[in-house]
C-alpha positions as CSV (number, residue, x, y, z in Angstrom):
1,X,3.3,-21.4,7.4
2,X,1.0,-20.3,10.3
3,X,4.0,-20.8,12.6
4,X,6.1,-18.8,10.5
5,X,3.6,-15.8,10.0
6,X,3.4,-15.8,13.7
7,X,6.9,-15.7,14.6
8,X,7.0,-12.9,11.7
9,X,4.3,-10.8,13.3
10,X,5.5,-11.1,16.8
11,X,9.1,-10.4,15.7
12,X,8.1,-7.1,14.1
13,X,5.5,-6.1,17.2
14,X,8.3,-6.6,19.5
15,X,10.8,-4.0,17.2
16,X,11.1,-0.4,17.7
17,X,10.0,0.7,14.3
18,X,6.9,-1.1,14.7
19,X,6.2,1.2,17.9
20,X,8.0,4.2,16.2
21,X,5.7,3.6,13.1
22,X,2.4,3.2,15.3
23,X,3.2,6.7,17.2
24,X,3.6,8.1,14.2
25,X,0.3,7.6,12.8
26,X,-1.2,7.9,16.4
27,X,0.4,11.5,17.2
28,X,-0.3,12.5,13.5
29,X,-3.9,11.7,14.3
30,X,-4.1,13.6,17.0
31,X,-2.5,16.7,15.9
32,X,-4.6,16.9,12.6
33,X,-7.5,16.4,15.0
34,X,-6.5,18.9,17.0
35,X,-6.2,21.7,14.8
36,X,-8.8,20.8,13.0
37,X,-12.0,19.5,14.5
38,X,-13.9,18.8,11.1
39,X,-13.3,14.9,10.2
40,X,-13.7,15.1,6.5
41,X,-10.9,17.7,6.3
42,X,-9.0,15.5,8.3
43,X,-9.4,12.5,6.5
44,X,-8.6,14.6,2.7
45,X,-5.1,15.3,4.7
46,X,-4.5,12.2,5.4
47,X,-5.0,10.9,2.4
48,X,-2.1,13.0,0.8
49,X,0.2,11.6,3.7
50,X,-0.8,7.5,3.5
51,X,-0.9,7.4,-0.3
52,X,3.2,8.3,-0.3
53,X,4.1,7.7,3.1
54,X,2.6,3.5,3.4
55,X,3.7,2.1,0.0
56,X,7.2,4.1,0.9
57,X,7.4,2.6,4.5
58,X,6.0,-1.2,3.3
59,X,8.3,-1.1,0.3
60,X,11.5,-0.2,3.2
61,X,10.2,-2.5,5.9
62,X,10.0,-5.5,3.6
63,X,13.3,-5.3,1.8
64,X,14.8,-4.9,5.5
65,X,13.3,-7.7,7.0
66,X,14.2,-10.1,4.0
67,X,17.7,-9.5,4.5
68,X,17.8,-9.1,8.0
69,X,16.3,-12.5,8.2
70,X,18.4,-14.0,5.7
71,X,20.3,-16.1,8.0
72,X,17.1,-17.6,9.7
73,X,15.4,-18.2,6.5
74,X,18.4,-20.4,5.4
75,X,18.0,-22.2,8.5
76,X,14.0,-22.4,8.1
77,X,14.9,-24.0,4.6
78,X,16.9,-26.9,5.8
79,X,14.2,-28.4,7.8
80,X,11.3,-30.1,5.8
81,X,8.9,-26.9,5.4
82,X,7.5,-26.0,2.0
83,X,9.3,-22.8,0.7
84,X,6.5,-20.8,-0.1
85,X,5.2,-21.2,3.0
86,X,8.4,-20.1,4.6
87,X,8.4,-16.8,2.5
88,X,4.4,-15.9,2.2
89,X,4.2,-16.7,5.9
90,X,7.4,-13.9,6.5
91,X,5.7,-11.9,3.9
92,X,2.0,-11.9,5.8
93,X,3.9,-11.4,9.3
94,X,5.4,-8.2,8.0
95,X,2.2,-6.8,6.1
96,X,-0.3,-7.6,8.8
97,X,2.0,-5.9,11.4
98,X,2.5,-2.7,9.6
99,X,-1.4,-3.0,8.4
100,X,-2.3,-3.4,12.1
101,X,0.0,-0.4,13.2
102,X,-2.1,1.8,10.4
103,X,-5.0,1.0,11.2
104,X,-4.6,1.5,15.3
105,X,-2.5,4.6,14.9
106,X,-5.3,6.3,13.2
107,X,-8.3,4.4,14.1
108,X,-7.7,5.3,18.1
109,X,-7.9,8.9,17.6
110,X,-10.6,9.3,15.1
111,X,-12.8,7.0,17.3
112,X,-12.1,9.2,20.4
113,X,-13.0,12.6,18.0
114,X,-16.2,10.6,17.5
115,X,-16.0,9.1,14.3
116,X,-18.9,6.4,14.7
117,X,-21.3,10.0,15.1
118,X,-19.7,11.4,12.1
119,X,-20.7,11.1,8.2
120,X,-16.9,10.9,7.7
121,X,-16.8,6.8,9.0
122,X,-17.3,5.6,5.5
123,X,-14.5,8.2,3.8
124,X,-12.2,7.1,6.8
125,X,-12.9,3.0,6.3
126,X,-12.0,3.9,2.6
127,X,-9.0,5.4,4.1
128,X,-8.0,2.5,5.8
129,X,-8.9,-0.1,3.4
130,X,-6.7,1.5,0.9
131,X,-3.8,2.1,3.1
132,X,-3.8,-1.4,3.9
133,X,-4.3,-2.5,0.2
134,X,-1.0,-0.3,-1.1
135,X,0.6,-2.3,2.0
136,X,0.0,-5.8,1.3
137,X,1.1,-4.4,-2.2
138,X,4.4,-2.7,-1.5
139,X,5.4,-5.2,0.9
140,X,5.0,-8.1,-1.6
141,X,6.5,-6.3,-4.2
142,X,9.6,-5.5,-2.3
143,X,9.9,-8.9,-1.2
144,X,9.9,-10.1,-4.6
145,X,12.6,-7.7,-5.6
146,X,14.7,-8.6,-2.3
147,X,14.6,-12.2,-3.2
148,X,15.7,-11.8,-6.7
149,X,18.9,-9.8,-5.9
150,X,21.2,-11.2,-3.4
151,X,23.1,-7.7,-3.0
152,X,21.6,-5.8,-0.2
153,X,22.6,-2.3,-1.7
154,X,20.8,-3.5,-5.1
155,X,18.4,-4.8,-3.3
156,X,17.7,-1.7,-1.3
157,X,18.3,0.6,-4.7
158,X,15.7,-1.4,-7.0
159,X,12.7,-1.2,-4.2
160,X,13.2,2.6,-3.9
161,X,13.4,3.2,-7.5
162,X,9.9,1.3,-7.9
163,X,8.6,3.4,-4.9
164,X,9.6,6.4,-6.6
165,X,8.6,5.2,-10.5
166,X,4.8,4.5,-9.1
167,X,4.5,7.4,-6.6
168,X,6.2,9.9,-9.0
169,X,7.8,9.5,-11.9
170,X,4.3,7.3,-13.2
171,X,2.4,10.4,-12.9
172,X,5.0,12.8,-14.6
173,X,4.6,10.5,-17.7
174,X,1.1,9.9,-17.5
175,X,0.3,13.8,-17.7
176,X,2.5,14.1,-20.1
177,X,0.9,11.5,-22.8
178,X,-2.3,13.3,-22.0
179,X,-0.5,16.8,-23.1
180,X,1.0,15.5,-26.0
181,X,-2.1,13.4,-27.4
182,X,-4.7,16.0,-26.3
183,X,-6.4,16.2,-29.4
184,X,-7.4,12.2,-29.4
185,X,-9.6,10.7,-27.5
186,X,-8.0,9.4,-24.0
187,X,-10.9,8.3,-22.1
188,X,-9.9,4.5,-22.3
189,X,-6.1,5.1,-22.0
190,X,-6.9,7.6,-18.9
191,X,-9.0,4.4,-17.1
192,X,-6.5,1.8,-18.1
193,X,-3.3,3.8,-16.9
194,X,-4.6,5.0,-13.6
195,X,-5.5,1.0,-13.5
196,X,-1.9,-0.3,-14.0
197,X,-0.6,1.9,-10.8
198,X,-2.1,1.3,-7.4
199,X,-1.1,4.4,-5.7
200,X,-3.1,6.2,-9.0
201,X,-6.1,4.1,-7.9
202,X,-6.1,4.3,-4.7
203,X,-5.8,8.4,-4.7
204,X,-8.8,8.4,-7.4
205,X,-11.2,6.4,-5.2
206,X,-10.4,8.5,-2.2
207,X,-11.1,11.8,-4.0
208,X,-14.0,10.4,-6.1
209,X,-15.5,9.3,-2.5
210,X,-14.8,12.2,-0.7
211,X,-16.4,13.9,-3.8
212,X,-13.5,16.3,-4.7
213,X,-12.9,15.1,-7.8
214,X,-13.7,18.6,-9.8
215,X,-10.2,19.0,-8.9
216,X,-8.9,16.5,-11.2
217,X,-10.7,18.6,-14.3
218,X,-11.7,16.9,-17.4
219,X,-10.0,13.5,-16.3
220,X,-12.2,13.9,-12.9
221,X,-15.2,13.7,-14.6
222,X,-14.6,10.5,-16.8
223,X,-13.3,8.7,-13.3
224,X,-16.4,10.1,-11.7
225,X,-18.5,8.3,-14.6
226,X,-16.6,5.2,-14.1
227,X,-15.1,4.7,-10.5
228,X,-18.2,6.8,-9.2
229,X,-20.7,3.7,-10.1
230,X,-20.8,0.3,-7.7
231,X,-19.5,-1.6,-10.9
232,X,-16.6,0.9,-11.2
233,X,-15.6,0.7,-7.4
234,X,-15.8,-3.3,-7.5
235,X,-13.6,-3.4,-10.5
236,X,-11.2,-0.9,-8.5
237,X,-10.7,-3.3,-5.9
238,X,-10.7,-6.4,-7.9
239,X,-7.5,-4.5,-9.4
240,X,-6.2,-3.9,-6.3
241,X,-6.7,-7.4,-5.4
242,X,-4.8,-8.4,-8.3
243,X,-2.0,-6.2,-7.3
244,X,-1.8,-8.4,-4.2
245,X,-2.2,-11.4,-5.5
246,X,-0.2,-11.5,-8.6
247,X,3.5,-10.7,-6.5
248,X,2.4,-13.1,-3.9
249,X,2.2,-16.1,-6.5
250,X,5.0,-14.8,-8.1
251,X,7.0,-14.5,-4.9
252,X,6.0,-18.5,-4.0
253,X,7.2,-19.0,-8.1
254,X,10.4,-17.8,-7.5
255,X,10.8,-19.3,-4.0
256,X,10.7,-22.6,-5.0
257,X,13.2,-22.4,-8.2
258,X,16.0,-20.2,-6.5
259,X,19.2,-21.7,-5.5
260,X,19.9,-20.6,-2.1
């Protein structure tokens, strides 16, 4: 698995799209800090970009890599190598290269602008950690979708629909349910609904860490009461871990039983 991981990682690092992804975040970081020298405000702006863009890029890259390397994968399947090692190695290579591009692309500008001497270092660190988690989660989900669909068009369609649902539609359904059932106590429901969407969970963690939860109104007070505690933060990261682990386990299970 380590050799496959290295091959996938180096293969993507030689790809021009990896450089485009890296340069995009590098340029974005320098532009934000050039326009506004306040690191804390730059982190807030970056949150809005990362929460939406990182899952989309992870989804598209995951599906593209799976379908483009299908012939090479079939060659590996003919060798005495575990199927789970092949697919998990490829997944870790893709997710690792994307995460590194994200961390380095944003990290370099902020370090140059004095991140280590600023109080925003912890907020920025949380932003990168949640970004890395979202990359791992959505790359794993996209691999699962591609593995379950031989047709490329269907695979891309389902992957984009999955991202659209978690990034946009889920929030709309969540808000509509809060409005419809506003006469009932919805504290537990709000917490549970947030936990079952990695994008919402990441956004909530960052908003509360930046101490701007007042923008969320009543739900912000509920979230702050739970997520603002150490136990809430630990549970949130455990849930992000589950969101990462479960698709990986499903990928391994599906690969072992799929007829190639």
